[in-house]
N, CA, C and O of each residue as an XYZ file, in Angstrom:
704
protein
N       0.841     -1.183      0.000
C       0.000      0.000      0.000
C       0.883      1.243      0.000
O       1.911      1.258      0.678
N       0.516      2.270     -0.731
C       1.317      3.485     -0.725
C       1.110      4.314      0.532
O       1.840      5.282      0.741
N       0.123      3.965      1.395
C      -0.170      4.745      2.595
C       0.409      4.066      3.816
O       0.251      2.859      3.997
N       1.078      4.833      4.650
C       1.567      4.306      5.919
C       0.542      4.628      6.996
O      -0.450      5.310      6.739
N       0.788      4.131      8.200
C      -0.157      4.372      9.279
C      -0.174      5.849      9.679
O       0.750      6.603      9.372
N      -1.235      6.239     10.365
C      -1.430      7.615     10.808
C      -0.337      8.006     11.806
O       0.020      7.213     12.678
N       0.184      9.204     11.681
C       1.189      9.731     12.591
C       0.729     11.090     13.081
O       0.371     11.945     12.271
N       0.729     11.308     14.380
C       0.229     12.551     14.954
C       1.272     13.655     14.845
O       2.458     13.417     15.069
N       0.837     14.843     14.507
C       1.686     16.035     14.516
C       0.887     17.158     15.150
O      -0.343     17.119     15.157
N       1.572     18.152     15.678
C       0.868     19.266     16.299
C       1.409     20.589     15.772
O       2.283     20.617     14.905
N       0.884     21.667     16.302
C       1.270     22.987     15.806
C       2.661     23.399     16.267
O       3.144     24.461     15.874
N       3.316     22.586     17.090
C       4.656     22.918     17.570
C       5.745     22.460     16.608
O       6.929     22.643     16.891
N       5.371     21.869     15.478
C       6.366     21.444     14.504
C       6.875     20.039     14.710
O       8.021     19.740     14.374
N       6.046     19.171     15.255
C       6.432     17.783     15.463
C       6.727     17.123     14.116
O       5.880     17.154     13.223
N       7.917     16.523     13.951
C       8.224     15.862     12.681
C       7.349     14.631     12.458
O       7.058     13.894     13.400
N       6.942     14.415     11.246
C       6.216     13.221     10.844
C       7.149     12.470      9.911
O       7.479     12.957      8.830
N       7.570     11.295     10.325
C       8.546     10.542      9.539
C       7.870      9.361      8.861
O       7.166      8.585      9.507
N       8.083      9.228      7.573
C       7.569      8.093      6.827
C       8.531      6.923      6.983
O       9.737      7.119      7.135
N       7.996      5.709      6.944
C       8.850      4.530      7.049
C       9.758      4.375      5.830
O      10.797      3.720      5.914
N       9.386      4.958      4.726
C      10.180      4.898      3.503
C       9.810      6.113      2.651
O       8.772      6.736      2.872
N      10.648      6.441      1.692
C      10.284      7.572      0.834
C       8.933      7.340      0.159
O       8.660      6.257     -0.359
N       8.105      8.362      0.173
C       6.761      8.274     -0.401
C       6.545      9.413     -1.377
O       7.125     10.488     -1.226
N       5.720      9.182     -2.368
C       5.383     10.199     -3.357
C       4.290     11.129     -2.866
O       4.251     12.299     -3.246
N       3.389     10.613     -2.013
C       2.227     11.382     -1.578
C       2.217     11.537     -0.064
O       2.822     10.751      0.666
N       1.522     12.563      0.384
C       1.352     12.829      1.807
C      -0.119     13.123      2.043
O      -0.674     14.033      1.426
N      -0.749     12.379      2.914
C      -2.156     12.592      3.224
C      -2.245     13.348      4.537
O      -1.548     13.025      5.499
N      -3.109     14.360      4.574
C      -3.219     15.238      5.719
C      -4.638     15.207      6.257
O      -5.601     15.272      5.492
N      -4.768     15.107      7.580
C      -6.080     15.183      8.221
C      -6.002     16.277      9.279
O      -5.096     16.277     10.113
N      -6.946     17.203      9.245
C      -6.985     18.300     10.198
C      -8.227     18.134     11.057
O      -9.335     17.986     10.541
N      -8.037     18.159     12.362
C      -9.155     18.103     13.296
C      -9.322     19.496     13.897
O      -8.397     20.036     14.503
N     -10.505     20.066     13.723
C     -10.785     21.399     14.243
C     -11.271     21.305     15.679
O     -12.192     20.550     15.991
N     -10.648     22.069     16.531
C     -11.065     22.169     17.927
C     -11.029     23.649     18.298
O      -9.997     24.155     18.738
N     -12.151     24.343     18.122
C     -12.158     25.784     18.382
C     -11.916     26.083     19.862
O     -12.378     25.358     20.742
N     -11.183     27.163     20.113
C     -10.922     27.586     21.492
C     -12.223     28.007     22.169
O     -12.398     27.813     23.372
N     -13.126     28.580     21.392
C     -14.424     29.019     21.913
C     -15.473     28.030     21.423
O     -15.722     27.933     20.221
N     -16.086     27.299     22.343
C     -17.057     26.272     21.947
C     -18.287     26.848     21.263
O     -18.996     26.121     20.567
N     -18.558     28.138     21.446
C     -19.714     28.772     20.810
C     -19.391     29.279     19.407
O     -20.277     29.760     18.699
N     -18.125     29.173     19.004
C     -17.744     29.663     17.673
C     -18.406     28.805     16.602
O     -18.508     27.585     16.737
N     -18.854     29.465     15.538
C     -19.497     28.744     14.443
C     -18.515     28.383     13.341
O     -18.820     27.537     12.499
N     -17.357     29.001     13.329
C     -16.391     28.751     12.272
C     -15.004     28.508     12.863
O     -14.667     29.011     13.935
N     -14.232     27.745     12.154
C     -12.816     27.539     12.462
C     -12.072     27.634     11.145
O     -12.665     27.467     10.080
N     -10.798     27.898     11.212
C     -10.030     27.993      9.974
C      -8.602     27.512     10.185
O      -8.080     27.524     11.300
N      -7.995     27.098      9.109
C      -6.577     26.771      9.080
C      -5.907     27.917      8.352
O      -6.217     28.188      7.192
N      -5.000     28.583      9.020
C      -4.347     29.738      8.405
C      -3.139     29.337      7.572
O      -2.793     30.018      6.607
N      -2.495     28.234      7.940
C      -1.315     27.819      7.183
C      -0.999     26.358      7.479
O      -1.251     25.864      8.579
N      -0.455     25.689      6.500
C       0.080     24.340      6.645
C       1.449     24.363      5.990
O       1.589     24.754      4.831
N       2.439     23.949      6.728
C       3.795     23.921      6.185
C       4.284     22.488      6.148
O       4.245     21.788      7.160
N       4.737     22.055      5.006
C       5.318     20.727      4.844
C       6.741     20.904      4.355
O       7.004     21.668      3.427
N       7.645     20.199      4.982
C       9.032     20.219      4.551
C       9.476     18.772      4.389
O       9.363     17.971      5.318
N       9.971     18.449      3.233
C      10.417     17.086      2.970
C      11.927     17.004      3.149
O      12.660     17.939      2.823
N      12.371     15.883      3.666
C      13.790     15.627      3.835
C      14.178     14.448      2.965
O      13.453     13.457      2.884
N      15.313     14.561      2.323
C      15.828     13.423      1.561
C      16.180     12.319      2.550
O      16.743     12.606      3.606
N      15.866     11.071      2.239
C      16.193      9.991      3.176
C      17.707      9.811      3.294
O      18.451     10.059      2.345
N      18.142      9.380      4.466
C      19.563      9.134      4.701
C      20.054      7.940      3.882
O      21.223      7.877      3.502
N      19.150      6.995      3.615
C      19.497      5.769      2.895
C      18.301      5.348      2.047
O      17.171      5.756      2.315
N      18.549      4.542      1.034
C      17.466      4.036      0.196
C      16.514      3.178      1.014
O      15.301      3.230      0.813
N      17.058      2.386      1.937
C      16.232      1.546      2.800
C      17.014      1.201      4.058
O      18.237      1.066      4.024
N      16.306      1.060      5.153
C      16.892      0.637      6.424
C      16.003     -0.454      6.991
O      14.815     -0.232      7.228
N      16.567     -1.619      7.208
C      15.804     -2.753      7.730
C      16.470     -3.203      9.025
O      17.689     -3.361      9.079
N      15.666     -3.409     10.070
C      16.220     -3.813     11.349
C      15.412     -4.887     12.022
O      14.232     -5.079     11.728
N      16.065     -5.593     12.937
C      15.377     -6.575     13.763
C      16.086     -6.688     15.106
O      17.270     -6.379     15.239
N      15.322     -7.139     16.095
C      15.832     -7.276     17.456
C      15.815     -8.744     17.848
O      14.890     -9.484     17.516
N      16.864     -9.150     18.566
C      16.947    -10.510     19.075
C      17.417    -10.438     20.513
O      18.304     -9.624     20.773
N      16.928    -11.189     21.461
C      15.921    -12.236     21.326
C      14.513    -11.660     21.209
O      14.278    -10.487     21.500
N      13.599    -12.493     20.784
C      12.216    -12.072     20.604
C      11.427    -12.141     21.910
O      10.333    -11.582     21.995
N      11.953    -12.808     22.911
C      11.243    -12.959     24.193
C      12.145    -12.514     25.337
O      13.364    -12.679     25.304
N      11.500    -11.944     26.348
C      12.212    -11.526     27.548
C      11.258    -11.624     28.728
O      10.039    -11.563     28.563
N      11.816    -11.773     29.902
C      11.013    -11.806     31.117
C      10.714    -10.361     31.521
O      11.628     -9.545     31.641
N       9.437    -10.048     31.730
C       9.031     -8.683     32.069
C       9.761     -8.193     33.316
O       9.810     -8.881     34.335
N      10.328     -6.990     33.213
C      10.998     -6.353     34.327
C      12.423     -6.800     34.573
O      13.112     -6.220     35.412
N      12.885     -7.825     33.857
C      14.238     -8.346     34.058
C      15.194     -7.719     33.042
O      14.875     -7.630     31.857
N      16.355     -7.291     33.506
C      17.358     -6.726     32.608
C      17.796     -7.799     31.615
O      18.247     -8.875     32.010
N      17.660     -7.499     30.325
C      17.933     -8.478     29.265
C      18.865     -7.861     28.237
O      18.750     -6.679     27.913
N      19.787     -8.663     27.728
C      20.674     -8.224     26.652
C      19.986     -8.478     25.318
O      19.566     -9.597     25.025
N      19.877     -7.429     24.518
C      19.295     -7.519     23.181
C      20.351     -7.124     22.158
O      21.287     -6.386     22.464
N      20.187     -7.623     20.953
C      20.989     -7.168     19.825
C      20.040     -6.633     18.774
O      19.151     -7.343     18.304
N      20.232     -5.382     18.410
C      19.456     -4.757     17.331
C      20.355     -4.783     16.109
O      21.441     -4.205     16.119
N      19.903     -5.457     15.052
C      20.692     -5.578     13.826
C      20.059     -4.700     12.758
O      18.869     -4.822     12.469
N      20.853     -3.821     12.178
C      20.410     -2.896     11.135
C      21.151     -3.211      9.847
O      22.379     -3.301      9.839
N      20.407     -3.381      8.752
C      21.008     -3.576      7.432
C      20.592     -2.388      6.565
O      19.439     -2.297      6.142
N      21.537     -1.474      6.302
C      21.207     -0.318      5.460
C      21.435     -0.612      3.979
O      22.366     -1.326      3.607
N      20.572     -0.051      3.153
C      20.808     -0.029      1.703
C      21.071      1.440      1.379
O      20.154      2.261      1.378
N      22.332      1.757      1.104
C      22.738      3.145      0.879
C      23.280      3.255     -0.541
O      24.346      2.727     -0.855
N      22.536      3.942     -1.384
C      22.913      4.083     -2.793
C      23.835      5.280     -2.981
O      23.847      6.190     -2.151
N      24.613      5.288     -4.073
C      25.391      6.493     -4.376
C      24.443      7.697     -4.456
O      23.385      7.622     -5.081
N      24.826      8.775     -3.833
C      23.967      9.952     -3.787
C      23.175     10.061     -2.494
O      22.741     11.156     -2.136
N      22.974      8.949     -1.778
C      22.339      9.009     -0.462
C      23.337      9.642      0.511
O      24.529      9.341      0.450
N      22.869     10.512      1.404
C      23.812     11.168      2.318
C      24.403     10.248      3.382
O      25.463     10.549      3.930
N      23.739      9.134      3.683
C      24.212      8.265      4.753
C      23.832      8.828      6.107
O      23.036      9.762      6.199
N      24.407      8.254      7.165
C      24.049      8.690      8.514
C      25.179      8.398      9.487
O      26.041      7.556      9.236
N      25.151      9.118     10.609
C      26.137      8.917     11.667
C      25.520      9.002     13.062
O      26.237      9.058     14.061
N      24.202      9.011     13.124
C      23.493      9.054     14.402
C      22.340      8.072     14.365
O      21.715      7.860     13.325
N      22.067      7.474     15.521
C      20.938      6.567     15.683
C      20.175      6.976     16.930
O      20.770      7.352     17.940
N      18.842      6.899     16.850
C      17.996      7.158     18.007
C      17.110      5.944     18.219
O      16.336      5.560     17.342
N      17.235      5.343     19.399
C      16.441      4.178     19.773
C      15.425      4.611     20.820
O      15.785      5.207     21.836
N      14.145      4.305     20.568
C      13.096      4.600     21.534
C      12.295      3.328     21.804
O      12.190      2.445     20.953
N      11.734      3.262     23.008
C      10.948      2.089     23.386
C      10.177      2.398     24.658
O      10.637      3.189     25.482
N       8.998      1.778     24.830
C       8.334      1.876     26.125
C       9.080      1.068     27.194
O       8.805      1.216     28.385
N      10.016      0.220     26.774
C      10.867     -0.513     27.712
C      11.868      0.454     28.327
O      12.124      1.522     27.771
N      12.432      0.086     29.467
C      13.470      0.911     30.086
C      14.806      0.584     29.429
O      15.319     -0.526     29.573
N      15.361      1.540     28.717
C      16.627      1.354     28.007
C      17.761      1.660     28.978
O      17.908      2.795     29.429
N      18.560      0.650     29.297
C      19.595      0.800     30.323
C      20.948      1.203     29.766
O      21.596      2.099     30.308
N      21.391      0.552     28.682
C      22.735      0.842     28.168
C      22.900      0.317     26.756
O      22.159     -0.558     26.307
N      23.881      0.866     26.070
C      24.399      0.292     24.824
C      25.807     -0.140     25.168
O      26.639      0.686     25.544
N      26.085     -1.440     25.040
C      27.363     -1.983     25.482
C      28.389     -2.127     24.373
O      29.590     -2.082     24.639
N      27.940     -2.299     23.131
C      28.874     -2.470     22.015
C      28.157     -2.165     20.712
O      26.939     -2.303     20.604
N      28.941     -1.746     19.722
C      28.452     -1.531     18.356
C      29.452     -2.193     17.429
O      30.662     -2.016     17.574
N      28.938     -2.960     16.473
C      29.789     -3.637     15.493
C      29.305     -3.321     14.090
O      28.104     -3.208     13.846
N      30.243     -3.182     13.176
C      29.944     -3.066     11.747
C      30.591     -4.271     11.104
O      31.815     -4.405     11.105
N      29.762     -5.155     10.550
C      30.275     -6.453     10.137
C      30.633     -7.195     11.413
O      29.814     -7.289     12.327
N      31.843     -7.719     11.483
C      32.289     -8.401     12.703
C      33.221     -7.535     13.536
O      33.710     -7.980     14.575
N      33.473     -6.316     13.101
C      34.444     -5.459     13.784
C      33.758     -4.491     14.748
O      32.780     -3.834     14.392
N      34.279     -4.413     15.963
C      33.786     -3.436     16.931
C      34.132     -2.040     16.421
O      35.218     -1.819     15.884
N      33.207     -1.106     16.593
C      33.448      0.280     16.186
C      33.200      1.197     17.377
O      32.431      0.880     18.284
N      33.874      2.344     17.345
C      33.698      3.333     18.404
C      32.300      3.946     18.293
O      31.770      4.127     17.196
N      31.721      4.256     19.442
C      30.425      4.928     19.471
C      30.391      5.793     20.719
O      31.186      5.602     21.639
N      29.469      6.740     20.746
C      29.311      7.600     21.918
C      27.830      7.851     22.156
O      27.083      8.126     21.217
N      27.411      7.758     23.397
C      26.040      8.122     23.744
C      25.956      9.641     23.737
O      26.708     10.309     24.446
N      25.047     10.188     22.942
C      24.873     11.638     22.894
C      23.649     12.071     23.689
O      23.493     13.254     23.991
N      22.783     11.125     24.030
C      21.629     11.404     24.890
C      21.150     10.076     25.459
O      21.157      9.054     24.773
N      20.734     10.104     26.721
C      20.156      8.907     27.324
C      19.081      9.315     28.309
O      19.312     10.099     29.229
N      17.892      8.759     28.088
C      16.730      8.942     28.940
C      16.165      7.549     29.184
O      16.598      6.603     28.525
N      15.227      7.383     30.095
C      14.718      6.034     30.375
C      14.169      5.290     29.153
O      14.300      4.069     29.069
N      13.553      6.013     28.204
C      12.933      5.353     27.059
C      13.539      5.802     25.725
O      12.956      5.563     24.667
N      14.692      6.442     25.773
C      15.324      6.969     24.549
C      16.833      6.995     24.719
O      17.354      7.455     25.735
N      17.527      6.486     23.698
C      18.990      6.570     23.640
C      19.368      7.074     22.259
O      18.861      6.588     21.248
N      20.258      8.046     22.226
C      20.800      8.533     20.953
C      22.297      8.279     20.974
O      22.963      8.550     21.973
N      22.831      7.755     19.868
C      24.257      7.514     19.833
C      24.882      7.924     18.518
O      24.260      7.875     17.457
N      26.143      8.332     18.629
C      26.961      8.668     17.472
C      27.714      7.407     17.066
O      28.303      6.722     17.903
N      27.686      7.114     15.780
C      28.402      5.961     15.221
C      29.251      6.463     14.059
O      29.029      7.574     13.577
N      30.219      5.669     13.598
C      30.961      6.099     12.413
C      29.995      6.304     11.242
O      29.017      5.569     11.108
N      30.267      7.295     10.403
C      29.390      7.583      9.263
C      29.297      6.366      8.351
O      30.307      5.792      7.943
N      28.048      5.985      8.039
C      27.795      4.920      7.083
C      27.374      5.553      5.768
O      26.483      6.401      5.735
N      28.014      5.140      4.696
C      27.727      5.662      3.374
C      27.565      4.525      2.376
O      27.431      3.369      2.776
N      27.576      4.838      1.075
C      27.354      3.803      0.054
C      28.284      2.596      0.164
O      27.876      1.481     -0.161
N      29.510      2.791      0.610
C      30.442      1.672      0.767
C      30.038      0.699      1.863
O      30.547     -0.420      1.918
N      29.129      1.116      2.734
C      28.658      0.263      3.833
C      27.310     -0.380      3.541
O      26.749     -1.067      4.394
N      26.788     -0.160      2.337
C      25.481     -0.704      1.979
C      25.481     -2.224      2.123
O      26.357     -2.904      1.589
N      24.509     -2.741      2.837
C      24.378     -4.187      3.029
C      25.133     -4.725      4.225
O      24.876     -5.849      4.655
N      26.065     -3.947      4.779
C      26.816     -4.407      5.952
C      25.899     -4.368      7.173
O      25.049     -3.486      7.290
N      26.073     -5.311      8.065
C      25.251     -5.346      9.272
C      25.855     -4.451     10.346
O      27.034     -4.566     10.679
N      25.032     -3.563     10.877
C      25.408     -2.737     12.022
C      24.655     -3.314     13.214
O      23.424     -3.339     13.216
N      25.381     -3.778     14.224
C      24.765     -4.432     15.378
C      24.968     -3.601     16.634
O      26.075     -3.149     16.926
N      23.881     -3.407     17.373
C      23.918     -2.708     18.648
C      23.614     -3.707     19.750
O      22.542     -4.313     19.748
N      24.528     -3.894     20.686
C      24.263     -4.721     21.863
C      23.788     -3.782     22.958
O      24.487     -2.838     23.324
N      22.594     -4.047     23.479
C      22.029     -3.161     24.483
C      21.362     -3.950     25.585
O      21.062     -5.135     25.439
N      21.137     -3.264     26.696
C      20.413     -3.859     27.814
C      19.153     -3.045     28.039
O      19.171     -1.815     27.996
N      18.041     -3.764     28.284
C      16.760     -3.111     28.513
C      15.901     -3.977     29.418
O      16.092     -5.189     29.518
N      14.946     -3.321     30.076
C      13.945     -4.015     30.882
C      12.607     -3.859     30.178
O      12.038     -2.769     30.147
N      12.112     -4.942     29.618
C      10.829     -4.922     28.925
C       9.735     -4.879     29.980
O       9.737     -5.662     30.930
N       8.796     -3.949     29.797
C       7.747     -3.764     30.800
C       6.396     -4.318     30.376
O       5.517     -4.521     31.214
N       6.220     -4.567     29.062
C       4.936     -5.089     28.603
C       5.135     -5.973     27.375
O       6.112     -5.843     26.638
N       4.188     -6.863     27.183
C       4.222     -7.779     26.045
C       4.196     -7.000     24.728
O       3.413     -6.064     24.571
N       5.040     -7.386     23.802
C       5.034     -6.783     22.472
C       5.656     -5.396     22.410
O       5.454     -4.681     21.428
N       6.402     -5.001     23.423
C       7.011     -3.665     23.434
C       7.987     -3.527     22.270
O       8.907     -4.335     22.140
N       7.800     -2.521     21.426
C       8.696     -2.358     20.274
C       9.997     -1.638     20.644
O      10.061     -0.909     21.634
N      11.017     -1.856     19.838
C      12.239     -1.070     19.859
C      12.260     -0.355     18.510
O      12.417     -0.999     17.472
N      12.104      0.960     18.515
C      12.047      1.727     17.268
C      13.353      2.481     17.081
O      13.828      3.168     17.986
N      13.924      2.340     15.888
C      15.211      2.953     15.584
C      15.041      3.925     14.430
O      14.321      3.656     13.469
N      15.718      5.060     14.543
C      15.760      6.048     13.471
C      17.219      6.406     13.217
O      18.039      6.395     14.135
N      17.534      6.722     11.970
C      18.893      7.113     11.586
C      18.859      8.521     11.024
O      17.905      8.910     10.351
N      19.909      9.284     11.305
C      19.991     10.625     10.749
C      21.439     11.066     10.621
O      22.354     10.444     11.159
N      21.612     12.146      9.900
C      22.920     12.717      9.590
C      23.118     13.947     10.484
O      22.379     14.923     10.359
N      24.096     13.910     11.374
C      24.297     15.017     12.311
C      24.699     16.318     11.615
O      24.562     17.396     12.195
N      25.192     16.229     10.385
C      25.561     17.456      9.661
C      24.336     18.120      9.032
O      24.439     19.209      8.469
N      23.172     17.462      9.129
C      21.912     18.014      8.612
C      20.875     18.001      9.744
O      19.905     17.247      9.675
N      21.068     18.830     10.792
C      20.218     18.755     11.985
C      18.759     19.144     11.759
O      17.906     18.771     12.565
N      18.445     19.872     10.703
C      17.058     20.275     10.462
C      16.265     19.234      9.681
O      15.059     19.394      9.493
N      16.914     18.183      9.228
C      16.243     17.153      8.443
C      15.542     16.155      9.368
O      15.956     15.949     10.509
N      14.487     15.550      8.862
C      13.725     14.558      9.618
C      14.484     13.233      9.591
O      14.966     12.806      8.542
N      14.586     12.588     10.748
C      15.260     11.290     10.835
C      14.484     10.247     10.029
O      13.273     10.368      9.845
N      15.187      9.233      9.557
C      14.564      8.158      8.777
C      14.313      6.957      9.672
O      15.227      6.466     10.335
N      13.076      6.485      9.691
C      12.720      5.303     10.473
C      13.330      4.042      9.875
O      13.491      3.925      8.660
N      13.658      3.118     10.738
C      14.123      1.800     10.316
C      12.903      0.905     10.206
O      12.087      0.850     11.126
N      12.770      0.202      9.084
C      11.657     -0.719      8.877
C      11.918     -2.005      9.648
O      12.997     -2.586      9.538
N      10.928     -2.459     10.436
C      11.133     -3.712     11.189
C      11.073     -4.923     10.270
O      11.223     -6.055     10.730
C-alpha cells in the first residue's frame, strides 16, 4: 500500500517521519475551536518540509524475541542499510521504546567493533553517534548490543537514523 499508518503532529512542529520515501502525503486536520460557541474555524497555514532519506532503505530486527518482564535483558538490534550512491548516509541513531533502556554496550559493523558515543540517554530513549555509514557500507550489518527491561508484552524497539551534519532534516525510520 502506498499509505503508511497515521502519525500525529501538532502545531509545535512535530516531525512526521515516513517509514520509507513516499510520493504522496495525506493530511487530516481536526478542528477544535478555542471558543465552543464559535461557528467557524479555519486553518491559516500548513507547512510541509520534505527531507531526503539518509538511505534508500533501512531494515532492522531485534533478538531475542522474548524476555522476562521487568528483568534486565541483553538484546541485539541488527540494522542492514541499503545506501545508494547519492544518499547522504548517517552517523546518528535514536532508539526509543516503552521498555526501560539501560545501556548500549557495544556496536559492530560487520564483525568489527566500532567506536560509538552516547549523545543522549533517557529512560525510554537513547541517541548515539556511530561512524558515518555511506554507500560503501550498503548491506553491511550494524549491530547494537544493548540492555533493557521490557515492561509489557510486544514492546517495540524503534530505531531512526539521521545525519548530524543536517540537523534540520527529519530522521529516517528503520523498517522492522
